[in-house]
C-alpha positions as a Markdown table, in Angstrom:
| # | Residue | x | y | z |
|---|---|---|---|---|
| 1 | Met | -16.6 | 5.6 | -28.3 |
| 2 | Pro | -13.6 | 3.1 | -28.4 |
| 3 | Ala | -11.3 | 3.0 | -25.3 |
| 4 | Ser | -8.3 | 3.8 | -27.5 |
| 5 | Arg | -9.8 | 7.2 | -28.7 |
| 6 | Thr | -10.6 | 7.9 | -25.1 |
| 7 | His | -7.1 | 7.4 | -24.0 |
| 8 | Ala | -5.6 | 9.3 | -26.8 |
| 9 | Arg | -7.5 | 12.4 | -25.7 |
| 10 | Arg | -6.2 | 12.4 | -22.1 |
| 11 | Thr | -3.6 | 14.9 | -21.4 |
| 12 | Pro | -0.2 | 13.7 | -19.8 |
| 13 | Ser | -1.2 | 15.2 | -16.4 |
| 14 | Glu | -4.6 | 13.2 | -16.5 |
| 15 | Val | -2.5 | 10.0 | -17.3 |
| 16 | Asp | 0.0 | 10.8 | -14.6 |
| 17 | Arg | -2.8 | 11.3 | -12.1 |
| 18 | Glu | -4.4 | 8.0 | -12.9 |
| 19 | Ile | -1.1 | 6.1 | -12.4 |
| 20 | Arg | -0.4 | 7.8 | -9.2 |
| 21 | Glu | -3.9 | 6.8 | -7.9 |
| 22 | Arg | -3.4 | 3.2 | -9.2 |
| 23 | Val | 0.0 | 3.2 | -7.4 |
| 24 | Arg | -1.7 | 4.3 | -4.2 |
| 25 | Ile | -4.4 | 1.7 | -4.4 |
| 26 | Glu | -1.8 | -1.1 | -4.9 |
| 27 | Gln | 0.1 | 0.3 | -1.9 |
| 28 | Met | -3.1 | 0.0 | 0.1 |
| 29 | Arg | -3.6 | -3.6 | -1.0 |
| 30 | Met | -0.1 | -4.5 | 0.0 |
| 31 | Leu | -0.7 | -3.1 | 3.5 |
| 32 | Phe | -4.2 | -4.6 | 4.2 |
| 33 | Asp | -4.8 | -7.6 | 2.1 |
| 34 | Thr | -3.5 | -10.2 | 4.7 |
| 35 | Pro | -3.7 | -8.5 | 8.2 |
| 36 | Leu | -5.0 | -11.7 | 10.2 |
| 37 | Pro | -1.7 | -13.7 | 10.4 |
| 38 | Gly | 0.4 | -10.7 | 11.4 |
| 39 | Ser | -2.1 | -9.5 | 14.0 |
| 40 | Ile | -2.4 | -12.8 | 15.6 |
| 41 | Met | 1.4 | -13.4 | 15.7 |
| 42 | Ala | 1.9 | -9.8 | 17.1 |
| 43 | Thr | -0.8 | -10.4 | 19.8 |
| 44 | Ala | 0.9 | -13.8 | 20.8 |
| 45 | Phe | 4.2 | -11.9 | 21.1 |
| 46 | Ala | 2.5 | -9.6 | 23.4 |
| 47 | Phe | 1.3 | -12.3 | 25.7 |
| 48 | Ala | 4.7 | -13.7 | 25.6 |
| 49 | Leu | 6.3 | -10.5 | 26.9 |
| 50 | Ala | 3.5 | -10.2 | 29.6 |
| 51 | Trp | 4.4 | -13.8 | 30.7 |
| 52 | His | 8.2 | -13.1 | 30.9 |
| 53 | Met | 7.5 | -9.9 | 32.9 |
| 54 | Arg | 5.6 | -11.8 | 35.6 |
| 55 | Gly | 7.3 | -11.2 | 39.0 |
| 56 | Val | 8.7 | -8.0 | 37.8 |
| 57 | Ile | 5.6 | -6.2 | 37.2 |
| 58 | Ala | 2.3 | -6.5 | 39.1 |
| 59 | Asp | -0.1 | -9.0 | 37.5 |
| 60 | Gln | -2.9 | -6.4 | 37.5 |
| 61 | Val | -0.7 | -4.0 | 35.4 |
| 62 | Leu | 0.1 | -6.9 | 33.0 |
| 63 | Val | -3.6 | -7.7 | 32.7 |
| 64 | Ile | -4.5 | -4.2 | 32.0 |
| 65 | Trp | -1.7 | -3.8 | 29.3 |
| 66 | Leu | -3.0 | -7.0 | 27.7 |
| 67 | Val | -6.5 | -5.7 | 27.6 |
| 68 | Ile | -5.3 | -2.6 | 26.0 |
| 69 | Lys | -3.4 | -4.4 | 23.5 |
| 70 | Cys | -6.3 | -6.7 | 22.5 |
| 71 | Met | -8.8 | -3.8 | 22.3 |
| 72 | Ala | -6.3 | -2.1 | 19.8 |
| 73 | Val | -5.8 | -5.1 | 17.6 |
| 74 | Leu | -9.4 | -6.1 | 17.2 |
| 75 | Pro | -10.5 | -3.1 | 15.1 |
| 76 | Arg | -7.5 | -3.8 | 12.9 |
| 77 | Ile | -8.7 | -7.4 | 12.4 |
| 78 | Val | -12.2 | -6.2 | 11.6 |
| 79 | His | -10.8 | -3.5 | 9.2 |
| 80 | Gly | -8.6 | -6.1 | 7.3 |
| 81 | Thr | -11.6 | -8.6 | 7.0 |
| 82 | Leu | -13.9 | -5.8 | 5.6 |
| 83 | Phe | -11.0 | -4.7 | 3.3 |
| 84 | Met | -10.8 | -8.2 | 1.8 |
| 85 | His | -14.5 | -8.1 | 1.2 |
| 86 | Arg | -14.6 | -4.6 | 0.0 |
| 87 | Ser | -16.7 | -3.4 | -3.1 |
| 88 | Asn | -14.5 | -0.6 | -4.0 |
| 89 | Asp | -10.9 | 0.7 | -3.8 |
| 90 | Ser | -11.6 | 3.9 | -2.1 |
| 91 | Leu | -8.5 | 5.5 | -0.4 |
| 92 | Lys | -10.7 | 6.0 | 2.7 |
| 93 | Trp | -9.6 | 2.5 | 3.6 |
| 94 | Met | -6.1 | 3.7 | 3.8 |
| 95 | Ala | -7.0 | 6.6 | 6.1 |
| 96 | Trp | -9.0 | 4.4 | 8.5 |
| 97 | Gly | -6.1 | 1.8 | 8.3 |
| 98 | Lys | -3.5 | 4.3 | 9.3 |
| 99 | Ala | -5.6 | 5.6 | 12.2 |
| 100 | Leu | -6.0 | 1.9 | 13.5 |
| 101 | Leu | -2.1 | 1.4 | 13.1 |
| 102 | Leu | -1.5 | 4.5 | 15.2 |
| 103 | Ile | -3.8 | 3.0 | 17.9 |
| 104 | Asp | -2.2 | -0.3 | 17.8 |
| 105 | Gly | 1.3 | 1.4 | 17.9 |
| 106 | Leu | 0.4 | 3.4 | 21.0 |
| 107 | Ala | -0.9 | 0.3 | 22.7 |
| 108 | Trp | 2.4 | -1.4 | 22.1 |
| 109 | Gly | 4.2 | 1.7 | 23.1 |
| 110 | Ser | 2.3 | 1.7 | 26.4 |
| 111 | Ala | 4.4 | -1.3 | 27.4 |
| 112 | Gly | 7.3 | 1.1 | 27.4 |
| 113 | Val | 5.8 | 3.0 | 30.3 |
| 114 | Leu | 3.5 | 0.3 | 32.1 |
| 115 | Leu | 6.0 | -2.5 | 32.0 |
| 116 | Met | 9.0 | -0.5 | 33.0 |
| 117 | Asp | 10.6 | -1.0 | 36.6 |
| 118 | Pro | 13.1 | 1.7 | 37.1 |
| 119 | Thr | 15.2 | -0.5 | 39.4 |
| 120 | Asp | 15.3 | -3.5 | 37.0 |
| 121 | Val | 17.6 | -2.9 | 34.2 |
| 122 | Ser | 17.3 | -6.4 | 32.7 |
| 123 | Gly | 13.4 | -6.0 | 32.6 |
| 124 | Met | 13.6 | -2.8 | 31.0 |
| 125 | Thr | 16.1 | -4.3 | 28.4 |
| 126 | Val | 13.8 | -7.0 | 27.6 |
| 127 | Val | 10.8 | -4.6 | 27.0 |
| 128 | Val | 13.1 | -2.1 | 24.8 |
| 129 | Ala | 14.4 | -5.3 | 22.7 |
| 130 | Thr | 10.8 | -6.5 | 22.3 |
| 131 | Leu | 9.5 | -3.1 | 21.2 |
| 132 | Ser | 12.5 | -2.7 | 18.8 |
| 133 | Gly | 12.0 | -6.0 | 17.4 |
| 134 | Val | 8.2 | -5.3 | 16.8 |
| 135 | Gly | 9.2 | -2.1 | 15.1 |
| 136 | Ala | 11.7 | -3.8 | 12.8 |
| 137 | Ile | 9.3 | -6.6 | 11.8 |
| 138 | Ala | 6.5 | -3.9 | 11.2 |
| 139 | Ala | 8.8 | -1.8 | 9.1 |
| 140 | Phe | 9.5 | -4.9 | 7.0 |
| 141 | Ala | 5.8 | -5.8 | 6.7 |
| 142 | Ile | 4.3 | -2.4 | 6.0 |
| 143 | His | 7.3 | -0.8 | 4.2 |
| 144 | Ala | 5.1 | -0.4 | 1.1 |
| 145 | Glu | 3.5 | 2.9 | 2.7 |
| 146 | Trp | 5.9 | 5.0 | 4.5 |
| 147 | Gln | 3.4 | 7.1 | 6.4 |
| 148 | Ala | 1.7 | 3.9 | 7.7 |
| 149 | Cys | 5.1 | 2.6 | 8.8 |
| 150 | Ala | 5.8 | 6.0 | 10.4 |
| 151 | Val | 2.5 | 6.3 | 12.4 |
| 152 | Phe | 2.8 | 2.8 | 13.9 |
| 153 | Thr | 6.5 | 3.1 | 14.7 |
| 154 | Ser | 6.1 | 6.5 | 16.2 |
| 155 | Gly | 3.3 | 5.2 | 18.5 |
| 156 | Leu | 5.3 | 2.2 | 19.4 |
| 157 | Leu | 8.7 | 3.8 | 20.2 |
| 158 | Leu | 8.1 | 7.4 | 21.2 |
| 159 | Pro | 6.4 | 6.7 | 24.7 |
| 160 | Cys | 9.5 | 4.4 | 25.5 |
| 161 | Ile | 11.9 | 7.3 | 24.3 |
| 162 | Gly | 9.9 | 9.9 | 26.5 |
| 163 | Tyr | 10.1 | 7.5 | 29.6 |
| 164 | Phe | 14.0 | 7.4 | 29.4 |
| 165 | Phe | 14.4 | 11.0 | 28.9 |
| 166 | Leu | 12.2 | 11.8 | 31.8 |
| 167 | Arg | 14.4 | 9.7 | 34.1 |
| 168 | Gly | 16.7 | 12.5 | 34.1 |
| 169 | Asp | 19.9 | 10.4 | 34.5 |
| 170 | Ala | 22.7 | 9.5 | 32.3 |
| 171 | Phe | 21.2 | 6.0 | 31.8 |
| 172 | Gly | 17.9 | 7.6 | 30.6 |
| 173 | Leu | 19.6 | 9.9 | 28.3 |
| 174 | Tyr | 21.6 | 7.1 | 26.8 |
| 175 | Gly | 18.6 | 4.8 | 26.4 |
| 176 | Gly | 16.5 | 7.5 | 25.0 |
| 177 | Leu | 19.0 | 8.7 | 22.4 |
| 178 | Ser | 19.7 | 5.0 | 21.4 |
| 179 | Ile | 16.0 | 4.2 | 20.9 |
| 180 | Ala | 15.6 | 7.6 | 19.0 |
| 181 | Thr | 18.6 | 6.7 | 16.8 |
| 182 | Phe | 17.2 | 3.4 | 16.1 |
| 183 | Met | 13.7 | 4.8 | 15.2 |
| 184 | Thr | 15.2 | 7.4 | 12.8 |
| 185 | Leu | 17.2 | 4.8 | 11.0 |
| 186 | Leu | 14.3 | 2.4 | 10.9 |
| 187 | Leu | 12.1 | 5.2 | 9.2 |
| 188 | Ala | 14.7 | 6.1 | 6.7 |
| 189 | Ala | 15.1 | 2.6 | 5.8 |
| 190 | Ala | 11.3 | 2.3 | 5.3 |
| 191 | Arg | 11.3 | 5.6 | 3.3 |
| 192 | Arg | 13.9 | 4.2 | 0.8 |
| 193 | Ser | 11.9 | 0.9 | 0.6 |
| 194 | Glu | 8.7 | 2.8 | -0.2 |
| 195 | His | 10.6 | 4.8 | -3.0 |
| 196 | His | 11.5 | 1.5 | -4.5 |
| 197 | Val | 8.1 | 0.0 | -4.2 |
| 198 | Val | 6.5 | 3.3 | -5.9 |
| 199 | Glu | 8.9 | 3.3 | -8.8 |
| 200 | Leu | 8.4 | -0.3 | -9.6 |
| 201 | Leu | 4.6 | 0.0 | -9.4 |
| 202 | Thr | 4.7 | 3.1 | -11.5 |
| 203 | Leu | 6.9 | 1.3 | -14.0 |
| 204 | Arg | 4.5 | -1.6 | -14.1 |
| 205 | Phe | 1.3 | 0.5 | -14.7 |
| 206 | Thr | 3.2 | 2.7 | -17.2 |
| 207 | Asn | 4.3 | -0.4 | -19.3 |
| 208 | Gly | 0.8 | -1.7 | -19.0 |
| 209 | Arg | -0.7 | 1.4 | -20.4 |
| 210 | Leu | 1.8 | 1.6 | -23.2 |
| 211 | Thr | 1.1 | -1.9 | -24.1 |
| 212 | His | -2.6 | -1.4 | -24.1 |
| 213 | Glu | -2.2 | 1.7 | -26.3 |
| 214 | Leu | 0.2 | -0.1 | -28.7 |
| 215 | Ser | -2.3 | -3.0 | -28.8 |
| 216 | Ser | -5.2 | -0.7 | -29.6 |
| 217 | Ala | -3.1 | 1.1 | -32.4 |
| 218 | Leu | -2.3 | -2.3 | -34.0 |
| 219 | Asp | -5.9 | -3.4 | -33.9 |
| 220 | Lys | -6.9 | 0.0 | -35.5 |
| 221 | Ala | -4.3 | -0.4 | -38.1 |
| 222 | Lys | -5.4 | -4.0 | -38.9 |
| 223 | Glu | -9.0 | -2.7 | -39.1 |
| 224 | Glu | -8.0 | 0.0 | -41.6 |
| 225 | Ser | -5.9 | -2.5 | -43.5 |
| 226 | Arg | -9.0 | -4.6 | -44.0 |
| 227 | Thr | -11.3 | -1.7 | -45.0 |
| 228 | Lys | -8.6 | -0.8 | -47.6 |
| 229 | Asp | -8.2 | -4.4 | -48.9 |
| 230 | Ser | -12.0 | -4.6 | -49.2 |
| 231 | Phe | -12.3 | -1.4 | -51.1 |
| 232 | Val | -9.5 | -2.5 | -53.5 |
| 233 | Ala | -11.0 | -5.8 | -54.0 |
| 234 | Asn | -14.5 | -4.2 | -54.8 |
| 235 | Met | -13.0 | -1.8 | -57.3 |
| 236 | Pro | -13.1 | -4.3 | -60.4 |
| 237 | Thr | -16.8 | -4.8 | -59.8 |
| 238 | Ala | -17.4 | -1.2 | -59.4 |
| 239 | Ser | -15.6 | -0.5 | -62.7 |
| 240 | Thr | -17.6 | -3.2 | -64.6 |
| 241 | Cys | -21.0 | -1.8 | -63.2 |
| 242 | Ile | -20.0 | 1.7 | -64.5 |
| 243 | Arg | -19.0 | 0.3 | -67.9 |
| 244 | Arg | -22.2 | -1.6 | -68.2 |
| 245 | Arg | -24.1 | 1.6 | -67.4 |
| 246 | Ser | -22.0 | 3.5 | -69.9 |
| 247 | Thr | -22.8 | 1.0 | -72.7 |
| 248 | Ser | -26.4 | 0.8 | -71.8 |
| 249 | Cys | -26.7 | 4.7 | -72.0 |
| 250 | Ala | -24.8 | 4.7 | -75.4 |
| 251 | Ser | -27.2 | 2.1 | -76.7 |
| 252 | Ser | -30.2 | 4.0 | -75.6 |
| 253 | Thr | -28.9 | 7.2 | -77.3 |
| 254 | Arg | -28.5 | 5.4 | -80.6 |
| 255 | Arg | -32.0 | 4.2 | -80.7 |
């Protein structure tokens, strides 16, 4: 059966469902197609933070945190590599990717607890600034899918927010509220960005479908026109044959 007829029989809800699925798949590709450079840069950033905190935090704690961070990022690199060589576009890739983003975010977020010295305000400021910067970069890099951005950012910043609130003093309250406000605004901006991405992708796939349907209709019209032209061109021949048969029958009758 021709593809144009198959599409013509689909209900609007079926077409909308297919477009939504294609949008989700494209969002997934935008998230996981090139994970290696970002993961390497983020890991280098983590080592830079640990290097800066030497002398403030015990070396053993820094090593433990770096091990946690590396163990969290390795599965993401493996997932991204497998995704680039995938044989299908199953959305299970998205589910696994989000779980790994959460783990990586929590590994980053553990710095907001392990690398904090309650007596060193400048050191805490460096850690908070680093985590906020990582969150902002992540929101820009994975804005195509809000849930992925939310799970990573929440794992990244919530431990730090909890640490400040648990201090129980004015500084902790101020710090916790500030970081919580930053996270809320960051996720709101990521949500708006995702809406724009989804709208653009939906428009792209809808236009592609309409173009395909118009092209199929045009091909069908051309084919019908050729059939009609062929029929009209053969009409004189058919008429001649009919007249010859009629003449032959009349001659036979006379005899």
